[in-house]
CHARMM internal coordinates of N, CA and C (Angstrom, degrees):
IC EDIT
DIST 1 N 1 CA 1.4549
DIST 1 CA 1 C 1.5336
ANGL 1 N 1 CA 1 C 108.34
DIST 1 C 2 N 1.2998
ANGL 1 CA 1 C 2 N 116.64
DIHE 1 N 1 CA 1 C 2 N 144.77
DIST 2 N 2 CA 1.4648
ANGL 1 C 2 N 2 CA 122.90
DIHE 1 CA 1 C 2 N 2 CA -178.93
DIST 2 CA 2 C 1.5289
ANGL 2 N 2 CA 2 C 109.56
DIHE 1 C 2 N 2 CA 2 C -89.97
DIST 2 C 3 N 1.3328
ANGL 2 CA 2 C 3 N 116.54
DIHE 2 N 2 CA 2 C 3 N 127.20
DIST 3 N 3 CA 1.4553
ANGL 2 C 3 N 3 CA 121.47
DIHE 2 CA 2 C 3 N 3 CA 174.50
DIST 3 CA 3 C 1.5254
ANGL 3 N 3 CA 3 C 108.03
DIHE 2 C 3 N 3 CA 3 C -89.91
DIST 3 C 4 N 1.3243
ANGL 3 CA 3 C 4 N 118.61
DIHE 3 N 3 CA 3 C 4 N 106.81
DIST 4 N 4 CA 1.4691
ANGL 3 C 4 N 4 CA 123.19
DIHE 3 CA 3 C 4 N 4 CA -174.50
DIST 4 CA 4 C 1.5232
ANGL 4 N 4 CA 4 C 113.47
DIHE 3 C 4 N 4 CA 4 C -87.43
DIST 4 C 5 N 1.3160
ANGL 4 CA 4 C 5 N 118.50
DIHE 4 N 4 CA 4 C 5 N -4.96
DIST 5 N 5 CA 1.4671
ANGL 4 C 5 N 5 CA 120.22
DIHE 4 CA 4 C 5 N 5 CA -176.21
DIST 5 CA 5 C 1.5188
ANGL 5 N 5 CA 5 C 113.02
DIHE 4 C 5 N 5 CA 5 C -65.89
DIST 5 C 6 N 1.3293
ANGL 5 CA 5 C 6 N 118.07
DIHE 5 N 5 CA 5 C 6 N -40.46
DIST 6 N 6 CA 1.4557
ANGL 5 C 6 N 6 CA 121.35
DIHE 5 CA 5 C 6 N 6 CA -175.02
DIST 6 CA 6 C 1.5215
ANGL 6 N 6 CA 6 C 112.67
DIHE 5 C 6 N 6 CA 6 C -114.56
DIST 6 C 7 N 1.3122
ANGL 6 CA 6 C 7 N 118.13
DIHE 6 N 6 CA 6 C 7 N 11.62
DIST 7 N 7 CA 1.4665
ANGL 6 C 7 N 7 CA 119.45
DIHE 6 CA 6 C 7 N 7 CA -175.57
DIST 7 CA 7 C 1.5241
ANGL 7 N 7 CA 7 C 111.49
DIHE 6 C 7 N 7 CA 7 C -86.81
DIST 7 C 8 N 1.3095
ANGL 7 CA 7 C 8 N 114.07
DIHE 7 N 7 CA 7 C 8 N 144.22
DIST 8 N 8 CA 1.4625
ANGL 7 C 8 N 8 CA 120.96
DIHE 7 CA 7 C 8 N 8 CA 176.85
DIST 8 CA 8 C 1.5186
ANGL 8 N 8 CA 8 C 109.23
DIHE 7 C 8 N 8 CA 8 C -78.96
DIST 8 C 9 N 1.3248
ANGL 8 CA 8 C 9 N 117.86
DIHE 8 N 8 CA 8 C 9 N 157.33
DIST 9 N 9 CA 1.4652
ANGL 8 C 9 N 9 CA 119.78
DIHE 8 CA 8 C 9 N 9 CA 177.54
DIST 9 CA 9 C 1.5280
ANGL 9 N 9 CA 9 C 110.85
DIHE 8 C 9 N 9 CA 9 C -64.69
DIST 9 C 10 N 1.3137
ANGL 9 CA 9 C 10 N 115.47
DIHE 9 N 9 CA 9 C 10 N 147.01
DIST 10 N 10 CA 1.4576
ANGL 9 C 10 N 10 CA 121.82
DIHE 9 CA 9 C 10 N 10 CA 175.17
DIST 10 CA 10 C 1.5257
ANGL 10 N 10 CA 10 C 109.21
DIHE 9 C 10 N 10 CA 10 C -72.62
DIST 10 C 11 N 1.3232
ANGL 10 CA 10 C 11 N 115.37
DIHE 10 N 10 CA 10 C 11 N -36.49
DIST 11 N 11 CA 1.4594
ANGL 10 C 11 N 11 CA 122.20
DIHE 10 CA 10 C 11 N 11 CA 178.01
DIST 11 CA 11 C 1.5194
ANGL 11 N 11 CA 11 C 108.31
DIHE 10 C 11 N 11 CA 11 C -139.76
DIST 11 C 12 N 1.3160
ANGL 11 CA 11 C 12 N 116.16
DIHE 11 N 11 CA 11 C 12 N 128.58
DIST 12 N 12 CA 1.4648
ANGL 11 C 12 N 12 CA 120.82
DIHE 11 CA 11 C 12 N 12 CA 176.79
DIST 12 CA 12 C 1.5247
ANGL 12 N 12 CA 12 C 108.09
DIHE 11 C 12 N 12 CA 12 C -134.25
DIST 12 C 13 N 1.3120
ANGL 12 CA 12 C 13 N 115.88
DIHE 12 N 12 CA 12 C 13 N 122.44
DIST 13 N 13 CA 1.4597
ANGL 12 C 13 N 13 CA 122.17
DIHE 12 CA 12 C 13 N 13 CA 176.91
DIST 13 CA 13 C 1.5229
ANGL 13 N 13 CA 13 C 106.84
DIHE 12 C 13 N 13 CA 13 C -125.40
DIST 13 C 14 N 1.3122
ANGL 13 CA 13 C 14 N 115.66
DIHE 13 N 13 CA 13 C 14 N 123.66
DIST 14 N 14 CA 1.4662
ANGL 13 C 14 N 14 CA 119.26
DIHE 13 CA 13 C 14 N 14 CA -177.72
DIST 14 CA 14 C 1.5195
ANGL 14 N 14 CA 14 C 109.81
DIHE 13 C 14 N 14 CA 14 C -131.04
DIST 14 C 15 N 1.3150
ANGL 14 CA 14 C 15 N 116.00
DIHE 14 N 14 CA 14 C 15 N 121.70
DIST 15 N 15 CA 1.4600
ANGL 14 C 15 N 15 CA 121.29
DIHE 14 CA 14 C 15 N 15 CA 176.44
DIST 15 CA 15 C 1.5197
ANGL 15 N 15 CA 15 C 114.24
DIHE 14 C 15 N 15 CA 15 C 68.49
DIST 15 C 16 N 1.3189
ANGL 15 CA 15 C 16 N 117.36
DIHE 15 N 15 CA 15 C 16 N 31.53
DIST 16 N 16 CA 1.4697
ANGL 15 C 16 N 16 CA 121.16
DIHE 15 CA 15 C 16 N 16 CA -177.65
DIST 16 CA 16 C 1.5294
ANGL 16 N 16 CA 16 C 110.06
DIHE 15 C 16 N 16 CA 16 C -74.50
DIST 16 C 17 N 1.3296
ANGL 16 CA 16 C 17 N 115.65
DIHE 16 N 16 CA 16 C 17 N 130.31
DIST 17 N 17 CA 1.4629
ANGL 16 C 17 N 17 CA 121.51
DIHE 16 CA 16 C 17 N 17 CA 177.68
DIST 17 CA 17 C 1.5188
ANGL 17 N 17 CA 17 C 109.79
DIHE 16 C 17 N 17 CA 17 C -133.12
DIST 17 C 18 N 1.3154
ANGL 17 CA 17 C 18 N 115.45
DIHE 17 N 17 CA 17 C 18 N 145.13
DIST 18 N 18 CA 1.4618
ANGL 17 C 18 N 18 CA 121.18
DIHE 17 CA 17 C 18 N 18 CA 176.06
DIST 18 CA 18 C 1.5247
ANGL 18 N 18 CA 18 C 107.60
DIHE 17 C 18 N 18 CA 18 C -153.70
DIST 18 C 19 N 1.3193
ANGL 18 CA 18 C 19 N 115.43
DIHE 18 N 18 CA 18 C 19 N 130.82
DIST 19 N 19 CA 1.4582
ANGL 18 C 19 N 19 CA 119.67
DIHE 18 CA 18 C 19 N 19 CA 177.22
DIST 19 CA 19 C 1.5220
ANGL 19 N 19 CA 19 C 109.24
DIHE 18 C 19 N 19 CA 19 C -133.85
DIST 19 C 20 N 1.2969
ANGL 19 CA 19 C 20 N 115.00
DIHE 19 N 19 CA 19 C 20 N 159.25
DIST 20 N 20 CA 1.4592
ANGL 19 C 20 N 20 CA 122.82
DIHE 19 CA 19 C 20 N 20 CA 179.82
DIST 20 CA 20 C 1.5193
ANGL 20 N 20 CA 20 C 108.39
DIHE 19 C 20 N 20 CA 20 C -129.84
DIST 20 C 21 N 1.3063
ANGL 20 CA 20 C 21 N 116.54
DIHE 20 N 20 CA 20 C 21 N 165.71
DIST 21 N 21 CA 1.4712
ANGL 20 C 21 N 21 CA 121.38
DIHE 20 CA 20 C 21 N 21 CA 173.51
DIST 21 CA 21 C 1.5168
ANGL 21 N 21 CA 21 C 108.86
DIHE 20 C 21 N 21 CA 21 C -115.63
DIST 21 C 22 N 1.3115
ANGL 21 CA 21 C 22 N 115.00
DIHE 21 N 21 CA 21 C 22 N 130.63
DIST 22 N 22 CA 1.4645
ANGL 21 C 22 N 22 CA 119.82
DIHE 21 CA 21 C 22 N 22 CA 174.50
DIST 22 CA 22 C 1.5163
ANGL 22 N 22 CA 22 C 108.74
DIHE 21 C 22 N 22 CA 22 C -72.49
DIST 22 C 23 N 1.3067
ANGL 22 CA 22 C 23 N 116.71
DIHE 22 N 22 CA 22 C 23 N 168.23
DIST 23 N 23 CA 1.4676
ANGL 22 C 23 N 23 CA 121.14
DIHE 22 CA 22 C 23 N 23 CA 178.74
DIST 23 CA 23 C 1.5214
ANGL 23 N 23 CA 23 C 111.62
DIHE 22 C 23 N 23 CA 23 C -59.28
DIST 23 C 24 N 1.3163
ANGL 23 CA 23 C 24 N 116.63
DIHE 23 N 23 CA 23 C 24 N -25.17
DIST 24 N 24 CA 1.4652
ANGL 23 C 24 N 24 CA 121.40
DIHE 23 CA 23 C 24 N 24 CA 178.46
DIST 24 CA 24 C 1.5284
ANGL 24 N 24 CA 24 C 111.98
DIHE 23 C 24 N 24 CA 24 C -78.94
DIST 24 C 25 N 1.3417
ANGL 24 CA 24 C 25 N 116.47
DIHE 24 N 24 CA 24 C 25 N -9.09
DIST 25 N 25 CA 1.4575
ANGL 24 C 25 N 25 CA 120.70
DIHE 24 CA 24 C 25 N 25 CA -177.87
DIST 25 CA 25 C 1.5131
ANGL 25 N 25 CA 25 C 113.06
DIHE 24 C 25 N 25 CA 25 C 94.43
DIST 25 C 26 N 1.3239
ANGL 25 CA 25 C 26 N 117.09
DIHE 25 N 25 CA 25 C 26 N -6.42
DIST 26 N 26 CA 1.4623
ANGL 25 C 26 N 26 CA 121.91
DIHE 25 CA 25 C 26 N 26 CA -179.89
DIST 26 CA 26 C 1.5373
ANGL 26 N 26 CA 26 C 110.00
DIHE 25 C 26 N 26 CA 26 C -70.64
DIST 26 C 27 N 1.3442
ANGL 26 CA 26 C 27 N 117.92
DIHE 26 N 26 CA 26 C 27 N 130.53
DIST 27 N 27 CA 1.4644
ANGL 26 C 27 N 27 CA 119.52
DIHE 26 CA 26 C 27 N 27 CA 178.44
DIST 27 CA 27 C 1.5266
ANGL 27 N 27 CA 27 C 111.65
DIHE 26 C 27 N 27 CA 27 C -75.86
DIST 27 C 28 N 1.3265
ANGL 27 CA 27 C 28 N 115.49
DIHE 27 N 27 CA 27 C 28 N 144.11
DIST 28 N 28 CA 1.4596
ANGL 27 C 28 N 28 CA 122.51
DIHE 27 CA 27 C 28 N 28 CA 175.80
DIST 28 CA 28 C 1.5251
ANGL 28 N 28 CA 28 C 106.48
DIHE 27 C 28 N 28 CA 28 C -125.38
DIST 28 C 29 N 1.3133
ANGL 28 CA 28 C 29 N 117.65
DIHE 28 N 28 CA 28 C 29 N 122.25
DIST 29 N 29 CA 1.4580
ANGL 28 C 29 N 29 CA 122.43
DIHE 28 CA 28 C 29 N 29 CA -179.77
DIST 29 CA 29 C 1.5291
ANGL 29 N 29 CA 29 C 108.90
DIHE 28 C 29 N 29 CA 29 C -93.75
DIST 29 C 30 N 1.3268
ANGL 29 CA 29 C 30 N 116.35
DIHE 29 N 29 CA 29 C 30 N 102.58
DIST 30 N 30 CA 1.4598
ANGL 29 C 30 N 30 CA 120.92
DIHE 29 CA 29 C 30 N 30 CA 178.99
DIST 30 CA 30 C 1.5261
ANGL 30 N 30 CA 30 C 111.00
DIHE 29 C 30 N 30 CA 30 C -73.70
DIST 30 C 31 N 1.3235
ANGL 30 CA 30 C 31 N 116.31
DIHE 30 N 30 CA 30 C 31 N -41.96
DIST 31 N 31 CA 1.4668
ANGL 30 C 31 N 31 CA 122.83
DIHE 30 CA 30 C 31 N 31 CA 175.87
DIST 31 CA 31 C 1.5135
ANGL 31 N 31 CA 31 C 108.01
DIHE 30 C 31 N 31 CA 31 C -136.80
DIST 31 C 32 N 1.3162
ANGL 31 CA 31 C 32 N 115.73
DIHE 31 N 31 CA 31 C 32 N 138.25
DIST 32 N 32 CA 1.4608
ANGL 31 C 32 N 32 CA 119.49
DIHE 31 CA 31 C 32 N 32 CA 179.21
DIST 32 CA 32 C 1.5214
ANGL 32 N 32 CA 32 C 109.25
DIHE 31 C 32 N 32 CA 32 C -139.21
DIST 32 C 33 N 1.3309
ANGL 32 CA 32 C 33 N 116.02
DIHE 32 N 32 CA 32 C 33 N 109.80
DIST 33 N 33 CA 1.4586
ANGL 32 C 33 N 33 CA 123.02
DIHE 32 CA 32 C 33 N 33 CA 178.30
DIST 33 CA 33 C 1.5416
ANGL 33 N 33 CA 33 C 111.54
DIHE 32 C 33 N 33 CA 33 C 55.16
DIST 33 C 34 N 1.3317
ANGL 33 CA 33 C 34 N 116.35
DIHE 33 N 33 CA 33 C 34 N 49.45
DIST 34 N 34 CA 1.4623
ANGL 33 C 34 N 34 CA 124.08
DIHE 33 CA 33 C 34 N 34 CA -176.34
DIST 34 CA 34 C 1.5244
ANGL 34 N 34 CA 34 C 110.16
DIHE 33 C 34 N 34 CA 34 C -84.76
DIST 34 C 35 N 1.3318
ANGL 34 CA 34 C 35 N 117.03
DIHE 34 N 34 CA 34 C 35 N 132.53
DIST 35 N 35 CA 1.4608
ANGL 34 C 35 N 35 CA 123.11
DIHE 34 CA 34 C 35 N 35 CA 177.68
DIST 35 CA 35 C 1.5283
ANGL 35 N 35 CA 35 C 109.56
DIHE 34 C 35 N 35 CA 35 C -122.26
DIST 35 C 36 N 1.3354
ANGL 35 CA 35 C 36 N 115.25
DIHE 35 N 35 CA 35 C 36 N 139.00
DIST 36 N 36 CA 1.4652
ANGL 35 C 36 N 36 CA 121.13
DIHE 35 CA 35 C 36 N 36 CA 176.72
DIST 36 CA 36 C 1.5163
ANGL 36 N 36 CA 36 C 107.90
DIHE 35 C 36 N 36 CA 36 C -156.03
DIST 36 C 37 N 1.3247
ANGL 36 CA 36 C 37 N 116.97
DIHE 36 N 36 CA 36 C 37 N 135.87
DIST 37 N 37 CA 1.4557
ANGL 36 C 37 N 37 CA 121.93
DIHE 36 CA 36 C 37 N 37 CA 175.37
DIST 37 CA 37 C 1.5151
ANGL 37 N 37 CA 37 C 108.07
DIHE 36 C 37 N 37 CA 37 C -135.70
DIST 37 C 38 N 1.3376
ANGL 37 CA 37 C 38 N 115.61
DIHE 37 N 37 CA 37 C 38 N 127.63
DIST 38 N 38 CA 1.4598
ANGL 37 C 38 N 38 CA 121.17
DIHE 37 CA 37 C 38 N 38 CA -179.69
DIST 38 CA 38 C 1.5239
ANGL 38 N 38 CA 38 C 107.66
DIHE 37 C 38 N 38 CA 38 C -119.97
DIST 38 C 39 N 1.3249
ANGL 38 CA 38 C 39 N 115.44
DIHE 38 N 38 CA 38 C 39 N 121.18
DIST 39 N 39 CA 1.4599
ANGL 38 C 39 N 39 CA 122.09
DIHE 38 CA 38 C 39 N 39 CA -179.41
DIST 39 CA 39 C 1.5329
ANGL 39 N 39 CA 39 C 110.08
DIHE 38 C 39 N 39 CA 39 C -85.46
DIST 39 C 40 N 1.3201
ANGL 39 CA 39 C 40 N 117.32
DIHE 39 N 39 CA 39 C 40 N 158.57
DIST 40 N 40 CA 1.4636
ANGL 39 C 40 N 40 CA 120.17
DIHE 39 CA 39 C 40 N 40 CA 176.80
DIST 40 CA 40 C 1.5273
ANGL 40 N 40 CA 40 C 111.07
DIHE 39 C 40 N 40 CA 40 C -56.62
DIST 40 C 41 N 1.3170
ANGL 40 CA 40 C 41 N 116.83
DIHE 40 N 40 CA 40 C 41 N 136.41
DIST 41 N 41 CA 1.4575
ANGL 40 C 41 N 41 CA 122.11
DIHE 40 CA 40 C 41 N 41 CA 179.60
DIST 41 CA 41 C 1.5150
ANGL 41 N 41 CA 41 C 114.78
DIHE 40 C 41 N 41 CA 41 C 80.95
DIST 41 C 42 N 1.3315
ANGL 41 CA 41 C 42 N 117.22
DIHE 41 N 41 CA 41 C 42 N -3.34
DIST 42 N 42 CA 1.4617
ANGL 41 C 42 N 42 CA 121.50
DIHE 41 CA 41 C 42 N 42 CA -178.92
DIST 42 CA 42 C 1.5234
ANGL 42 N 42 CA 42 C 110.52
DIHE 41 C 42 N 42 CA 42 C -86.99
DIST 42 C 43 N 1.3010
ANGL 42 CA 42 C 43 N 116.91
DIHE 42 N 42 CA 42 C 43 N 138.80
DIST 43 N 43 CA 1.4598
ANGL 42 C 43 N 43 CA 122.75
DIHE 42 CA 42 C 43 N 43 CA 175.87
DIST 43 CA 43 C 1.5211
ANGL 43 N 43 CA 43 C 107.84
DIHE 42 C 43 N 43 CA 43 C -97.93
DIST 43 C 44 N 1.3231
ANGL 43 CA 43 C 44 N 116.90
DIHE 43 N 43 CA 43 C 44 N 131.20
DIST 44 N 44 CA 1.4669
ANGL 43 C 44 N 44 CA 120.54
DIHE 43 CA 43 C 44 N 44 CA -178.09
DIST 44 CA 44 C 1.5267
ANGL 44 N 44 CA 44 C 109.25
DIHE 43 C 44 N 44 CA 44 C -132.34
DIST 44 C 45 N 1.3130
ANGL 44 CA 44 C 45 N 115.94
DIHE 44 N 44 CA 44 C 45 N 150.85
DIST 45 N 45 CA 1.4558
ANGL 44 C 45 N 45 CA 122.01
DIHE 44 CA 44 C 45 N 45 CA 176.87
DIST 45 CA 45 C 1.5178
ANGL 45 N 45 CA 45 C 108.83
DIHE 44 C 45 N 45 CA 45 C -137.31
DIST 45 C 46 N 1.3187
ANGL 45 CA 45 C 46 N 116.51
DIHE 45 N 45 CA 45 C 46 N 141.97
DIST 46 N 46 CA 1.4593
ANGL 45 C 46 N 46 CA 121.49
DIHE 45 CA 45 C 46 N 46 CA 174.01
DIST 46 CA 46 C 1.5259
ANGL 46 N 46 CA 46 C 107.29
DIHE 45 C 46 N 46 CA 46 C -99.33
DIST 46 C 47 N 1.3114
ANGL 46 CA 46 C 47 N 115.15
DIHE 46 N 46 CA 46 C 47 N 115.62
DIST 47 N 47 CA 1.4525
ANGL 46 C 47 N 47 CA 121.08
DIHE 46 CA 46 C 47 N 47 CA -176.46
DIST 47 CA 47 C 1.5140
ANGL 47 N 47 CA 47 C 108.74
DIHE 46 C 47 N 47 CA 47 C -127.30
DIST 47 C 48 N 1.3215
ANGL 47 CA 47 C 48 N 116.72
DIHE 47 N 47 CA 47 C 48 N 135.28
DIST 48 N 48 CA 1.4526
ANGL 47 C 48 N 48 CA 120.06
DIHE 47 CA 47 C 48 N 48 CA 177.38
DIST 48 CA 48 C 1.5124
ANGL 48 N 48 CA 48 C 110.65
DIHE 47 C 48 N 48 CA 48 C 175.23
DIST 48 C 49 N 1.3133
ANGL 48 CA 48 C 49 N 116.82
DIHE 48 N 48 CA 48 C 49 N 170.72
DIST 49 N 49 CA 1.4581
ANGL 48 C 49 N 49 CA 120.81
DIHE 48 CA 48 C 49 N 49 CA -178.92
DIST 49 CA 49 C 1.5275
ANGL 49 N 49 CA 49 C 111.70
DIHE 48 C 49 N 49 CA 49 C -72.13
DIST 49 C 50 N 1.3136
ANGL 49 CA 49 C 50 N 116.29
DIHE 49 N 49 CA 49 C 50 N 168.59
DIST 50 N 50 CA 1.4618
ANGL 49 C 50 N 50 CA 121.62
DIHE 49 CA 49 C 50 N 50 CA 174.99
DIST 50 CA 50 C 1.5256
ANGL 50 N 50 CA 50 C 108.92
DIHE 49 C 50 N 50 CA 50 C -55.16
DIST 50 C 51 N 1.3258
ANGL 50 CA 50 C 51 N 115.36
DIHE 50 N 50 CA 50 C 51 N 136.04
DIST 51 N 51 CA 1.4576
ANGL 50 C 51 N 51 CA 119.58
DIHE 50 CA 50 C 51 N 51 CA 177.93
DIST 51 CA 51 C 1.5145
ANGL 51 N 51 CA 51 C 114.50
DIHE 50 C 51 N 51 CA 51 C 83.87
DIST 51 C 52 N 1.3437
ANGL 51 CA 51 C 52 N 117.86
DIHE 51 N 51 CA 51 C 52 N 9.58
DIST 52 N 52 CA 1.4635
ANGL 51 C 52 N 52 CA 120.78
DIHE 51 CA 51 C 52 N 52 CA -177.54
DIST 52 CA 52 C 1.5263
ANGL 52 N 52 CA 52 C 113.01
DIHE 51 C 52 N 52 CA 52 C -81.16
DIST 52 C 53 N 1.3468
ANGL 52 CA 52 C 53 N 118.39
DIHE 52 N 52 CA 52 C 53 N -14.63
DIST 53 N 53 CA 1.4538
ANGL 52 C 53 N 53 CA 121.27
DIHE 52 CA 52 C 53 N 53 CA 178.45
DIST 53 CA 53 C 1.5191
ANGL 53 N 53 CA 53 C 114.90
DIHE 52 C 53 N 53 CA 53 C 105.64
DIST 53 C 54 N 1.3244
ANGL 53 CA 53 C 54 N 117.64
DIHE 53 N 53 CA 53 C 54 N 8.87
DIST 54 N 54 CA 1.4659
ANGL 53 C 54 N 54 CA 120.78
DIHE 53 CA 53 C 54 N 54 CA -178.11
DIST 54 CA 54 C 1.5286
ANGL 54 N 54 CA 54 C 112.01
DIHE 53 C 54 N 54 CA 54 C -61.02
DIST 54 C 55 N 1.3127
ANGL 54 CA 54 C 55 N 116.96
DIHE 54 N 54 CA 54 C 55 N -52.70
DIST 55 N 55 CA 1.4650
ANGL 54 C 55 N 55 CA 121.27
DIHE 54 CA 54 C 55 N 55 CA -178.81
DIST 55 CA 55 C 1.5217
ANGL 55 N 55 CA 55 C 110.72
DIHE 54 C 55 N 55 CA 55 C -66.30
DIST 55 C 56 N 1.3122
ANGL 55 CA 55 C 56 N 117.51
DIHE 55 N 55 CA 55 C 56 N -38.27
DIST 56 N 56 CA 1.4642
ANGL 55 C 56 N 56 CA 120.65
DIHE 55 CA 55 C 56 N 56 CA 177.40
DIST 56 CA 56 C 1.5192
ANGL 56 N 56 CA 56 C 109.95
DIHE 55 C 56 N 56 CA 56 C -59.87
DIST 56 C 57 N 1.3262
ANGL 56 CA 56 C 57 N 118.00
DIHE 56 N 56 CA 56 C 57 N -44.62
DIST 57 N 57 CA 1.4556
ANGL 56 C 57 N 57 CA 121.03
DIHE 56 CA 56 C 57 N 57 CA 179.35
DIST 57 CA 57 C 1.5255
ANGL 57 N 57 CA 57 C 110.93
DIHE 56 C 57 N 57 CA 57 C -61.74
DIST 57 C 58 N 1.3243
ANGL 57 CA 57 C 58 N 117.68
DIHE 57 N 57 CA 57 C 58 N -45.03
DIST 58 N 58 CA 1.4666
ANGL 57 C 58 N 58 CA 120.09
DIHE 57 CA 57 C 58 N 58 CA 179.83
DIST 58 CA 58 C 1.5283
ANGL 58 N 58 CA 58 C 111.25
DIHE 57 C 58 N 58 CA 58 C -63.87
DIST 58 C 59 N 1.3104
ANGL 58 CA 58 C 59 N 118.02
DIHE 58 N 58 CA 58 C 59 N -36.55
DIST 59 N 59 CA 1.4694
ANGL 58 C 59 N 59 CA 120.85
DIHE 58 CA 58 C 59 N 59 CA 176.45
DIST 59 CA 59 C 1.5275
ANGL 59 N 59 CA 59 C 111.34
DIHE 58 C 59 N 59 CA 59 C -66.28
DIST 59 C 60 N 1.3231
ANGL 59 CA 59 C 60 N 116.97
DIHE 59 N 59 CA 59 C 60 N -36.81
DIST 60 N 60 CA 1.4687
ANGL 59 C 60 N 60 CA 120.79
DIHE 59 CA 59 C 60 N 60 CA 176.64
DIST 60 CA 60 C 1.5287
ANGL 60 N 60 CA 60 C 110.73
DIHE 59 C 60 N 60 CA 60 C -65.81
DIST 60 C 61 N 1.3269
ANGL 60 CA 60 C 61 N 116.80
DIHE 60 N 60 CA 60 C 61 N -44.58
DIST 61 N 61 CA 1.4571
ANGL 60 C 61 N 61 CA 121.10
DIHE 60 CA 60 C 61 N 61 CA 179.43
DIST 61 CA 61 C 1.5206
ANGL 61 N 61 CA 61 C 111.18
DIHE 60 C 61 N 61 CA 61 C -62.82
DIST 61 C 62 N 1.3284
ANGL 61 CA 61 C 62 N 116.89
DIHE 61 N 61 CA 61 C 62 N -37.67
DIST 62 N 62 CA 1.4677
ANGL 61 C 62 N 62 CA 121.62
DIHE 61 CA 61 C 62 N 62 CA -179.84
DIST 62 CA 62 C 1.5175
ANGL 62 N 62 CA 62 C 113.27
DIHE 61 C 62 N 62 CA 62 C -77.07
DIST 62 C 63 N 1.3340
ANGL 62 CA 62 C 63 N 117.18
DIHE 62 N 62 CA 62 C 63 N -8.22
DIST 63 N 63 CA 1.4570
ANGL 62 C 63 N 63 CA 120.76
DIHE 62 CA 62 C 63 N 63 CA 179.90
DIST 63 CA 63 C 1.5153
ANGL 63 N 63 CA 63 C 113.98
DIHE 62 C 63 N 63 CA 63 C 82.85
DIST 63 C 64 N 1.3215
ANGL 63 CA 63 C 64 N 116.87
DIHE 63 N 63 CA 63 C 64 N 15.36
DIST 64 N 64 CA 1.4549
ANGL 63 C 64 N 64 CA 120.93
DIHE 63 CA 63 C 64 N 64 CA 179.69
DIST 64 CA 64 C 1.5237
ANGL 64 N 64 CA 64 C 112.72
DIHE 63 C 64 N 64 CA 64 C -84.31
DIST 64 C 65 N 1.3393
ANGL 64 CA 64 C 65 N 116.23
DIHE 64 N 64 CA 64 C 65 N -13.24
DIST 65 N 65 CA 1.4677
ANGL 64 C 65 N 65 CA 122.68
DIHE 64 CA 64 C 65 N 65 CA 177.18
DIST 65 CA 65 C 1.5176
ANGL 65 N 65 CA 65 C 108.28
DIHE 64 C 65 N 65 CA 65 C -137.25
DIST 65 C 66 N 1.3151
ANGL 65 CA 65 C 66 N 115.88
DIHE 65 N 65 CA 65 C 66 N 158.58
DIST 66 N 66 CA 1.4680
ANGL 65 C 66 N 66 CA 122.46
DIHE 65 CA 65 C 66 N 66 CA 176.96
DIST 66 CA 66 C 1.5232
ANGL 66 N 66 CA 66 C 110.40
DIHE 65 C 66 N 66 CA 66 C -93.37
DIST 66 C 67 N 1.3253
ANGL 66 CA 66 C 67 N 116.58
DIHE 66 N 66 CA 66 C 67 N 136.71
DIST 67 N 67 CA 1.4637
ANGL 66 C 67 N 67 CA 121.60
DIHE 66 CA 66 C 67 N 67 CA 174.88
DIST 67 CA 67 C 1.5129
ANGL 67 N 67 CA 67 C 108.17
DIHE 66 C 67 N 67 CA 67 C -76.87
DIST 67 C 68 N 1.3182
ANGL 67 CA 67 C 68 N 116.49
DIHE 67 N 67 CA 67 C 68 N 142.32
DIST 68 N 68 CA 1.4673
ANGL 67 C 68 N 68 CA 121.04
DIHE 67 CA 67 C 68 N 68 CA 175.39
DIST 68 CA 68 C 1.5185
ANGL 68 N 68 CA 68 C 107.57
DIHE 67 C 68 N 68 CA 68 C -81.04
DIST 68 C 69 N 1.3298
ANGL 68 CA 68 C 69 N 115.88
DIHE 68 N 68 CA 68 C 69 N 141.85
DIST 69 N 69 CA 1.4717
ANGL 68 C 69 N 69 CA 118.75
DIHE 68 CA 68 C 69 N 69 CA 179.33
DIST 69 CA 69 C 1.4969
ANGL 69 N 69 CA 69 C 111.42
DIHE 68 C 69 N 69 CA 69 C -100.76
END
COOR INIT
IC SEED 1 N 1 CA 1 C
IC BUILD
């Protein structure tokens, strides 16, 4: 059995931001100050409309993109 009282999060994202520029130069904010914490044994799902930043977040977590500081 997992003791969740003293366990650290499996995934912790705090203040994550990522933006892109369209060909027109207009900025698009895919993620802005996004926070997420997943504890051991917790089931989580990313749900949202097209363009909400779900895939961008997963690419950041996988190390396929750089987080903006």
